[in-house]
C-alpha positions as CSV (number, residue, x, y, z in Angstrom):
1,M,31.3,-26.1,-45.5
2,D,31.5,-22.7,-47.3
3,S,29.8,-24.1,-50.4
4,K,26.9,-25.4,-48.2
5,R,26.5,-22.0,-46.6
6,K,26.4,-20.3,-50.0
7,L,23.7,-22.7,-51.1
8,I,21.6,-21.9,-48.0
9,A,22.0,-18.2,-48.5
10,K,21.0,-18.5,-52.2
11,D,17.8,-20.4,-51.2
12,E,17.1,-17.8,-48.6
13,R,17.2,-15.0,-51.2
14,K,14.9,-17.0,-53.4
15,L,12.4,-17.5,-50.6
16,I,12.4,-13.8,-49.7
17,K,11.8,-12.9,-53.4
18,H,8.6,-14.9,-53.4
19,V,7.2,-13.7,-50.1
20,D,4.3,-11.3,-50.6
21,M,5.2,-8.6,-48.1
22,H,1.9,-6.8,-48.8
23,E,0.1,-9.8,-47.5
24,V,2.4,-10.2,-44.5
25,F,1.8,-6.6,-43.4
26,N,-1.9,-6.8,-44.1
27,N,-2.3,-9.8,-41.8
28,M,-0.3,-8.3,-38.9
29,S,-2.2,-8.0,-35.7
30,E,-0.6,-4.6,-35.1
31,G,-1.7,-1.6,-37.0
32,C,0.6,-0.7,-39.9
33,Y,0.7,1.9,-42.7
34,Y,3.3,3.4,-45.0
35,L,3.5,7.1,-45.8
36,N,5.4,8.6,-48.7
37,S,7.7,11.6,-48.4
38,N,4.6,13.9,-48.6
39,M,3.1,12.0,-45.6
40,E,0.4,10.5,-47.9
41,F,-1.0,7.1,-47.2
42,V,0.4,4.6,-49.7
43,F,-0.5,1.4,-47.7
44,I,-2.7,0.7,-44.7
45,N,-3.4,-2.8,-43.3
46,K,-6.7,-4.1,-41.9
47,A,-5.7,-3.5,-38.2
48,A,-4.7,0.1,-38.8
49,E,-7.9,0.7,-40.8
50,A,-9.9,-0.5,-37.8
51,M,-7.9,1.5,-35.3
52,I,-8.1,4.7,-37.3
53,E,-11.8,4.0,-37.8
54,K,-11.8,5.2,-41.4
55,P,-12.1,3.1,-44.6
56,K,-9.0,2.5,-46.6
57,D,-10.5,4.2,-49.7
58,E,-10.7,7.5,-47.8
59,L,-7.1,7.3,-46.7
60,L,-5.0,6.1,-49.6
61,G,-3.3,9.0,-51.4
62,V,-4.4,11.5,-48.8
63,C,-1.9,13.4,-46.5
64,M,-2.1,12.0,-42.9
65,W,-2.3,15.5,-41.4
66,D,-5.3,16.4,-43.7
67,T,-7.1,13.2,-42.6
68,L,-6.2,13.5,-38.9
69,P,-5.7,17.3,-38.4
70,N,-5.8,17.0,-34.6
71,Y,-2.3,15.6,-34.6
72,I,-0.7,18.7,-36.2
73,D,1.8,20.3,-33.7
74,T,1.5,17.3,-31.3
75,D,4.2,14.8,-30.3
76,V,3.0,12.5,-33.1
77,Y,3.6,15.2,-35.7
78,K,7.1,16.0,-34.3
79,Y,8.2,12.3,-34.1
80,Y,7.0,11.4,-37.6
81,N,8.9,14.4,-39.1
82,K,11.9,13.8,-37.0
83,A,12.0,10.2,-38.1
84,F,12.0,11.1,-41.8
85,D,14.3,14.2,-41.5
86,E,16.9,12.4,-39.4
87,Q,16.3,9.0,-40.9
88,K,16.3,7.5,-37.4
89,I,13.7,5.1,-35.9
90,Q,11.4,6.7,-33.3
91,S,9.5,4.8,-30.6
92,F,7.0,6.5,-28.3
93,E,3.6,6.1,-26.6
94,V,0.7,8.4,-27.1
95,I,-3.0,8.8,-26.1
96,T,-4.9,9.4,-29.4
97,E,-6.6,12.7,-30.0
98,Y,-9.7,10.9,-31.3
99,S,-10.5,7.7,-29.4
100,K,-8.4,8.6,-26.3
101,K,-6.9,5.2,-26.3
102,S,-3.2,4.5,-25.5
103,F,-1.0,3.4,-28.4
104,E,2.7,2.3,-28.7
105,I,4.1,3.6,-32.0
106,R,7.3,2.7,-33.8
107,V,8.2,4.8,-36.9
108,V,10.7,3.3,-39.3
109,P,12.0,5.7,-42.0
110,D,13.6,5.2,-45.4
111,K,14.5,7.7,-48.1
112,N,11.0,7.4,-49.7
113,G,8.8,7.7,-46.6
114,I,8.1,6.1,-43.2
115,L,6.6,2.9,-42.0
116,A,4.5,3.2,-38.9
117,I,3.7,0.2,-36.7
118,F,1.4,0.7,-33.7
119,S,-0.5,-1.4,-31.1
120,D,-3.3,-0.6,-28.7
121,I,-1.9,-0.7,-25.2
122,T,-4.9,0.7,-23.5
123,E,-5.6,-2.4,-21.4
124,K,-2.0,-2.7,-20.5
125,K,-1.8,0.9,-19.3
126,E,-5.0,0.4,-17.3
127,H,-3.6,-2.7,-15.7
128,E,-0.4,-0.9,-14.9
129,D,-2.3,2.0,-13.3
130,E,-4.4,-0.5,-11.3
131,Q,-1.2,-2.3,-10.1
132,R,0.3,1.1,-9.0
133,Y,-2.8,2.0,-7.1
134,Y,-2.8,-1.3,-5.2
135,E,0.9,-1.0,-4.5
136,K,0.2,2.4,-2.9
137,L,-2.6,0.8,-0.8
138,R,-0.2,-1.9,0.2
139,I,2.5,0.6,1.3
140,I,-0.1,2.7,3.2
141,G,-1.5,-0.5,4.8
142,E,2.0,-1.6,6.0
143,M,2.7,1.8,7.4
144,A,-0.7,1.6,9.2
145,A,0.1,-1.8,10.7
146,G,3.5,-0.5,12.0
147,F,2.0,2.6,13.7
148,A,-1.3,1.1,14.9
149,H,0.2,-0.7,17.9
150,E,2.2,2.3,19.1
151,I,-0.9,4.6,18.7
152,R,-3.4,2.2,20.4
153,N,-1.3,1.6,23.6
154,P,-1.4,5.3,24.8
155,L,-5.0,5.7,23.6
156,T,-6.0,2.7,25.7
157,T,-4.3,4.2,28.7
158,V,-5.9,7.6,28.3
159,K,-9.4,5.9,27.8
160,G,-8.8,3.8,30.9
161,F,-8.1,6.8,33.1
162,L,-11.1,8.7,31.7
163,Q,-13.4,5.8,32.5
164,L,-11.8,5.7,36.0
165,G,-12.4,9.4,36.4
166,L,-16.1,8.9,35.7
167,Q,-16.4,6.9,38.9
168,Y,-15.3,9.8,41.2
169,K,-18.0,12.3,42.4
170,K,-15.5,15.2,42.3
171,F,-15.5,14.9,38.5
172,D,-19.3,14.9,38.1
173,G,-19.1,18.4,36.6
174,Y,-16.8,17.1,33.8
175,K,-18.8,13.9,32.9
176,D,-20.0,15.3,29.6
177,I,-16.5,16.2,28.6
178,F,-15.2,12.8,29.7
179,H,-17.8,11.1,27.6
180,I,-17.0,13.2,24.5
181,M,-13.3,12.4,25.0
182,I,-14.0,8.7,25.3
183,D,-16.2,8.8,22.1
184,E,-13.4,10.5,20.2
185,I,-10.9,7.9,21.3
186,N,-13.3,5.2,20.2
187,R,-13.6,7.0,16.9
188,V,-9.8,7.1,16.4
189,N,-9.7,3.3,17.3
190,S,-12.3,2.7,14.7
191,M,-10.4,4.6,12.1
192,I,-7.2,2.6,12.9
193,S,-9.2,-0.7,12.5
194,E,-10.4,0.5,9.1
195,F,-7.0,1.6,8.1
196,L,-5.5,-1.8,9.0
197,D,-7.9,-3.4,6.5
198,L,-5.8,-1.8,3.8
199,A,-2.8,-3.8,5.1
200,K,-4.5,-7.2,4.7
201,K,-3.2,-9.3,1.8
202,K,-5.6,-12.2,1.9
203,P,-9.3,-12.7,2.9
204,N,-9.8,-14.4,6.3
205,K,-12.1,-17.2,5.1
206,L,-12.8,-18.0,1.5
207,A,-15.8,-20.3,0.8
208,Q,-18.5,-20.9,-1.7
209,Q,-21.0,-18.1,-1.2
210,N,-23.8,-16.5,-3.2
211,L,-24.0,-12.7,-3.4
212,N,-27.8,-12.7,-3.4
213,T,-27.8,-14.6,-0.1
214,I,-25.3,-12.1,1.4
215,I,-27.3,-9.1,0.2
216,N,-30.6,-10.6,1.5
217,S,-29.1,-11.2,4.9
218,L,-27.8,-7.7,5.2
219,F,-30.9,-6.0,3.7
220,P,-32.8,-5.5,7.1
221,L,-29.8,-3.6,8.5
222,L,-29.4,-1.4,5.4
223,E,-33.2,-0.8,5.2
224,T,-33.4,0.3,8.9
225,R,-31.1,3.2,8.2
226,S,-32.7,4.1,4.8
227,L,-36.2,4.3,6.3
228,K,-35.1,6.5,9.1
229,E,-33.9,9.0,6.5
230,D,-37.0,8.6,4.3
231,K,-34.9,6.9,1.6
232,L,-35.4,3.5,-0.1
233,I,-33.2,0.6,-1.0
234,K,-34.5,-1.5,-4.0
235,L,-33.2,-4.9,-4.9
236,A,-33.0,-6.5,-8.4
237,L,-31.3,-9.8,-7.8
238,N,-31.0,-12.1,-10.8
239,N,-29.9,-15.7,-10.9
240,I,-26.2,-15.9,-10.4
241,P,-23.8,-18.8,-9.6
242,N,-21.8,-19.2,-6.4
243,L,-18.4,-17.5,-6.0
244,I,-15.3,-18.3,-3.9
245,I,-15.3,-15.2,-1.6
246,D,-15.0,-14.0,2.0
247,Q,-18.6,-13.5,3.2
248,N,-17.7,-11.0,6.0
249,E,-15.5,-8.9,3.7
250,I,-18.2,-8.7,1.1
251,K,-20.7,-7.6,3.8
252,Q,-18.3,-4.9,4.8
253,L,-17.9,-3.8,1.1
254,L,-21.7,-3.7,0.8
255,L,-22.1,-1.7,4.0
256,N,-19.4,0.8,2.9
257,M,-20.8,1.4,-0.6
258,V,-24.5,1.5,0.3
259,N,-23.8,3.9,3.2
260,N,-21.9,6.1,0.8
261,S,-24.8,6.0,-1.6
262,L,-27.3,6.9,1.2
263,D,-25.0,9.8,2.3
264,A,-25.0,11.1,-1.2
265,M,-28.8,11.4,-1.5
266,D,-31.5,13.7,-0.3
267,S,-34.7,12.2,1.2
268,S,-37.3,10.5,-1.0
269,K,-34.4,9.1,-3.2
270,S,-33.5,5.4,-3.8
271,V,-30.4,3.2,-3.9
272,F,-30.6,0.3,-6.3
273,I,-28.7,-3.0,-5.7
274,H,-28.5,-5.1,-8.7
275,T,-26.8,-8.5,-9.4
276,F,-26.5,-10.0,-12.9
277,M,-24.2,-11.9,-15.2
278,E,-22.1,-10.1,-17.9
279,E,-19.6,-11.9,-20.1
280,D,-19.3,-14.9,-17.7
281,Q,-18.7,-12.5,-14.8
282,V,-20.9,-12.0,-11.7
283,V,-21.5,-8.2,-11.3
284,L,-22.7,-6.4,-8.2
285,S,-24.0,-3.0,-9.2
286,I,-24.9,-0.2,-6.7
287,R,-26.6,2.9,-8.1
288,D,-27.8,6.0,-6.2
289,E,-29.8,9.0,-7.1
290,G,-27.4,11.6,-5.6
291,K,-25.8,14.5,-7.2
292,G,-22.7,12.7,-8.5
293,I,-19.1,12.7,-7.4
294,P,-17.6,16.2,-7.3
295,L,-15.3,16.9,-10.2
296,E,-12.3,17.8,-8.0
297,I,-12.1,14.4,-6.5
298,L,-13.3,12.3,-9.4
299,D,-10.0,10.8,-10.2
300,R,-9.1,10.2,-6.5
301,V,-12.3,8.6,-5.1
302,S,-10.5,5.4,-4.1
303,T,-7.6,7.2,-2.5
304,P,-7.5,7.0,1.3
305,F,-8.6,10.2,3.1
306,V,-10.1,11.8,0.0
307,T,-13.7,12.6,0.6
308,S,-16.4,15.2,-0.1
309,K,-18.2,14.5,3.2
310,E,-17.8,17.1,6.0
311,N,-17.2,14.4,8.7
312,G,-16.0,11.5,6.5
313,T,-12.7,9.7,6.8
314,G,-12.3,8.9,3.1
315,L,-11.5,5.3,4.0
316,G,-14.7,3.6,3.0
317,L,-14.1,3.4,-0.8
318,A,-10.4,2.7,-0.4
319,I,-11.2,-0.3,1.8
320,S,-13.9,-1.4,-0.6
321,Y,-11.4,-1.4,-3.5
322,A,-8.9,-3.4,-1.3
323,I,-11.6,-5.9,-0.4
324,A,-12.6,-6.3,-4.1
325,K,-9.0,-6.9,-5.0
326,R,-8.6,-9.6,-2.3
327,N,-11.7,-11.3,-3.5
328,N,-10.5,-11.3,-7.2
329,A,-12.8,-8.5,-8.3
330,T,-12.4,-5.1,-9.9
331,V,-14.4,-1.9,-9.3
332,D,-15.5,0.6,-12.0
333,Y,-17.9,3.5,-11.8
334,C,-19.7,6.2,-13.8
335,T,-21.2,9.4,-12.3
336,S,-23.3,12.3,-13.4
337,S,-25.5,15.0,-11.8
338,S,-28.3,12.4,-11.5
339,G,-26.4,9.8,-9.6
340,T,-23.5,7.4,-9.4
341,V,-23.2,3.7,-10.3
342,F,-20.4,1.5,-8.9
343,N,-19.9,-2.0,-10.5
344,I,-18.0,-4.7,-8.7
345,R,-17.0,-7.3,-11.2
346,F,-15.9,-10.7,-9.9
347,N,-13.2,-12.1,-12.2
348,Q,-13.6,-15.7,-11.1
349,K,-14.4,-17.5,-14.3
350,C,-12.5,-20.6,-13.2
351,N,-14.0,-20.6,-9.7
352,I,-17.7,-20.1,-10.6
353,T,-19.5,-23.3,-9.7
354,K,-22.2,-25.1,-11.5
355,L,-24.3,-25.6,-8.4
356,E,-27.8,-24.5,-8.1
357,L,-28.4,-20.9,-9.0
358,V,-29.8,-18.7,-6.2
């Protein structure tokens, strides 16, 4: 048995000798390069060349810190030098100084230099951030569901007595106050109903629907408000396939987002509703000609109760994001001083039907 193991070990050593490690590293999907003791590029594989976005000929024989000076005195600089000085493997994550992408880096030292292996984890980090956001929404929604019943019971009682008081002549002098109080109670109830939408986990009724049909059915209602304010809503609806979605929820999403767009604009401006296909996804795009999202809330626009409106609740966008999630869609946006565009991308490649396009 021992002699057999010795033969296997001998064959293994022979095999390793014939393996072209240069080719192995060059064909890795992860970025990989080797720096000598002077931190000069000795080897760089194809993936690393693409990630650094510089040709190999410009890198080989050049010090990394001369080629990428923005990394001097950063965590990358410290980890690389620590790995070589202490001869210990260093693993860390970093957002690059150039492309602003997220990378996971592993630095493996030896007495002659260091081997760096890194992979782009930008999509992974974005997915994690998205999951954390929806987890926060879920927790907020569950809290709302727990409190809603206890809040609504006394509100209903107060509203009932106010309505009863309106029937007595001795309270005629207070009718205006009573009506204001009832309106405020109705407003609180409406906010509670909106808040409860964050707690929902599934759409009420999924069915084959077409976004264009939903938009056209809602257009008269949207146009009524826009014309009153001397604003326009313009449609550009392209041929798109049916999706498996909740029609009522998508109507609510549309109302929330278009109303936000109208609120953001002065008179004589327009909101553009556009549907189209992009990389096998159906996209609903809503663009306004407002002044853009204020910088101070830019990273928190989808957070409940964050709003730039004086009388806004800050729930409209949060609910829209939750609706998109429940209907297997994602939301992204871009904004500037000339307006904002929100894109709702339906990630339903497996559910898109081959029925007649609308």
